[in-house]
N, C-alpha and C positions, 0 to 999 in steps of 0.2 A: 304538631310536628310536620304533618303533611303540608300545612300552609307555609311553614318556614322553608321546607324543602323545595317547594315550587316557586318561591318568591326570589327573583334574581338579585334582590338587594340584601339577602341574608345568606349566611353560610352556617350550616349546622356542624359544629365541631365536636360535640359530645352529648351523651344521653345518660341520665341517671335512671337506673332501674329500681323501682320501688319494691318489686317482688323478685325473688331469687330465680324464678323460672325464665325471666327475661335476660338475665346476665349472660353476656356473650353473643346475644342475637344481634343481627344487623338492625339498625334503627328503622330502616324501611320495612323490614318484616314485622317489627313491633307495631308500626303504624298501619300496616296493611297496604303498603305501597311498594314500588320497586326498591331494590337495595340501594343504600346511600353510602356504603363504605365506612360507616361509623358504627362501632360496636357499643351496645349498652353495657354499663358497668355499675356496680354499687360501691366503687372506690371514689368517694367524694374528694379525697386529696388529689387523685389523678385528674379529676375534672377541673378542680380549682387551679391546678398547675398549668392547664391549657390557657389560662388567662383570657377567657372569652370577654367580649365587650359587655355581654349581658347574659343573665340566666333567666329563662322563662320558667317561672316557678308556679306549678299548678297542682299541689296536693289538694286533698279534699279540704283540710283545714291548715292554716299556717302553723309553723313551728318556729317560735321566736329564736330559739337557739340556732336552728339551721340558717335562718335569715341573717342573724348576727355574724355567723361564720362566713357566709358568702360576702356580705357587704364589707366587713372589716378586711377581707382579702382584696378589696379594691374592685369588686365586680358589681356592676349595676344589676338591678332586679326589676322585672315586670311580672305581675302576678294577677291571677284571677281567683286566688284562694282567700275569699272573705277578708279583703283588705282594701279600704278606700282612703281613709285619713289616719287610721291607727289610734284615734282618740278613745276608742273603746278598750284599749289595751292597758291603760293606766301607766304604771312604771315601765312596763315592757316597751311602750312607745319611746320612752327616753333611751332605753337600751338600743333600739333601732336607730335613733337619731345619732347616738354616740358612735355606733358601728359605721354609719354613713360618713361621719366626720373623720373617723380613724382611717377608713379606706379610701376616702374621696369618692364615694359611690352614691348612687341615687336609687331610691326605692319608689316604685309606682304600682298602684293597684287599681284594677278596674274589673270589667266583666260586662254582662249585658244589663243586669239589674240586681243590685245597684251598680252604677258605673255609667254605661252608655246612656241609660235613661236620664240620668242627672245631667249629662253633657247636653242632651237635647233641650232640657229645661233651661240650662244656663244660657245657651245660645238664643232660645226663644225670648228670654227676658230682656235681651239687648234690643228688642224692638219697642220697648216701653220707656216712657218717661216717668212712670210711677208703677210700683209693684205693691199690691196689697196682700197677695198670698200666692204661693206656688204649691200646686197639688200634682202629685204623680200617683195615679191609681192603677195598680196592676191587677189583672184578673186572668185566671187560667183554670181550665179543667185539666187536672193532673192525673186523671184516672190511669192513663197509659204511661205516665212518668214513673218508671220502676227504680226508685232510689230510696228505700226505707232508711238508709243510714243518714240521709240528709233531711228526711221528712219527719222521722220520729222526734228529733230534738225540738221541733216547733209545735209538737202536740199530736200529730197524726197517730192514730192507733191507741191513744191514751183514753181511759175511761172518762166519760163526760163529767162524772162527779168526783174525779180524782182531785184531792186538795193541792196536789203538786202541778196541776195543769196550768193555772194562771201564770206562774212565773216562767213557764217554758217559752212563752212568746217573746219576752224581753231578752232572754238568754239565747234562744235559738235563732233570732233574727237581729241580733245586736249590730251587725254590720249595717243595717238600714239606719241606725242612729248616726253612723258615720256619713251616710248619704245625706241626711238632714243637715249635718254639720258642713258638708261640702257645699250645699246650696246656700246656707247662711254665709259662709265665707265668700261665696261668689257675689253676694249682695253687700258685703262689708258690714254685716249686722252681727251683734252679739246677742245670742239667745239667752233668755232667763232660765230655760229648762228644756230638755228633750224628754218627752213623756211617751210611754208605750201604752196603748189601749188595745185590748184583744177581745174577740168574740169567737165562739166555736159552734160548730154544728155536728151532730152525731148522725151516724148511719142507723137507720131503723131495721136494717137487715145485714147479715154477714156480707161483707164486700170482699170478694175473692179477686185477687190481682195476680200478676205474673209470678212474683216471688214471695208475696205475703198476703195475709188476710186481715182485714179490720173487722172485728166482731161487732154485732149490733150493740148499740149503746156506747160506742167508742167514737172518737173524733175522726171525721172524714171531711171536715171543712174548717178552714182557718182564715180568719179575717183579722189582720193586725195593722194598726195604724201607729206610725211614729210621728209625733207632733213636735215641731219646734216652736216654742211659745215666747212671745214678747208681750209684756203687759197683760198676761193671762190669756191672750188670744193666739190661735195658731197662725203663724206667718208662713210656715212650711208644713206640709203634710205629705208623707210618703206611706202608701198603704199597699198591702197585698191581700187579695182574696183568692184563695186556692180551694178547690173542691174536688171530691172524688165520687164517682158514681151518681146515681139518680134517685137515691133513697135518703136524702138529707132531711134533717129536722133541726132548725128551720130550713125550708126548701129554697136555698139561694138560687136565683137565676142570674147567670152571667151575661153581660152584654158583649159577647165575643171574647177571644183571647187577645191579650196585648195590654197596651197602656193607654190611658187617657191622661194627657198632660195639659194642665190649665195654668196659665199665668193670669190671675185676676189683677187688673190694673188698667192703665191707659196706654194702649188699648188692651183689652182682654184677648189673650192668645190661646186658642184651642188646638190641640193636636191629638189625633187618634193614630196610634202606631201599632201595626201588626206585621206579621212575617209570613210569607208564602214560599213554597218551594218553586224553583225554576222549572221550566217545561221539561228539560232533559232529566231532571230528578224524578219528575212525575212519570215520564215514559219508562224509566229504568227500574222504578220501584217494584218490588215483589210483595211487600207487605207494609203495613203502617209503620213498623219498626224502622224501615229504611229512611223515614223522614226525621227520625230522632236526631240524626247528625246535624240538622239545622241548629238545634239547641247548643250543641258543642261548638259549632262554628261561631255563633253569635256571642258566646261567652269568651271564646279564645281570641277573637280578632281585635277587640278594642285594645288590650294590652300589647298585642303584637304590632299593631299600627302605631303605637306610641313609642316603639323602640328607638327610632332615630332621635326624637325629642328628649327621651330619657337619657340616652348616652351623652347628649350635648348639654344636659341640664347641670346646674350647680349641685354639689353634694347635699344630700338630705332627703327627707320624705317629700315627694312631689305629688301633687294632685292635678286634676284638669285646670284648676285655677292658676297653676304655676307654669304650665307648659303651653306652647303655641298650639293652635287648633290642629288636631291630628289630621294626617293626610293618608289616603288609601293608595299607596304606591305599590307597584309591582304586581297588581292583581288583574289587570286587563288582559284577557287571553290574546295571544298573537294569532292572526288570521292565517 
């Protein structure tokens, strides 16, 4: 919301309040910035009646019924809520396509990973005249990332010997299968199978964090690979290795936080992608928590920068393969 408010190319006309205590508050107050003259509301009908060009839709998890309602009203949607291609949704993807057709609207999903990371790989592959494999390997120490609602579904905090642990990888990170599909589509290749392979590490001591504790013998490290197979061999591999604390068994060592993106082919293209705070953020920070905003920015901006292309796109579910290359407009500070 802060990014939209300060971008001269956009006008914020409404704000949906997910919690009752925000209803009636100025949108600027909700975002922690100057007042914007727009009041938050939980009246969805009133917001749809505003007929905005686009809804920026960012709940923790998508709600297909909500999306169908917005799209069938003729309003485009950009989202960072675990949506890339929608192929993981089964019949619900058909419902979204039908809603787009009915309303003449477009739905686009991105984020930083998956989303922006795959865009980098798609662009990198255009330097090659042959691609043998695309690999995107994410690694991060998430000890200070305080979001148990998003981490428990992938296995964090589960007993290492829990029989329900293994399936959690494929369900909790299913959107990464959509990332694999996005890359396959960019290559014009039909995959035989998208397969999930998971490994876990346990903490050998109780791991106390800001809002929750992972007991000894429970998962504090998750390594999940999504493989797009052709002829039994992986053509595409998207993986995440997340760890917490320094008492893991096995003791995974991370080679920094960020992504290693490799296009094996002719030529082989290697990219190491990381993120650092700007100097002004470093100077103003009072604690490590002040840097967490970077994660929100990186997640929010890819769909926001896609708004002009999404509004101009043909109705339907659109991905990076369907839209022109996004452009970062309206974000250079005036001197």
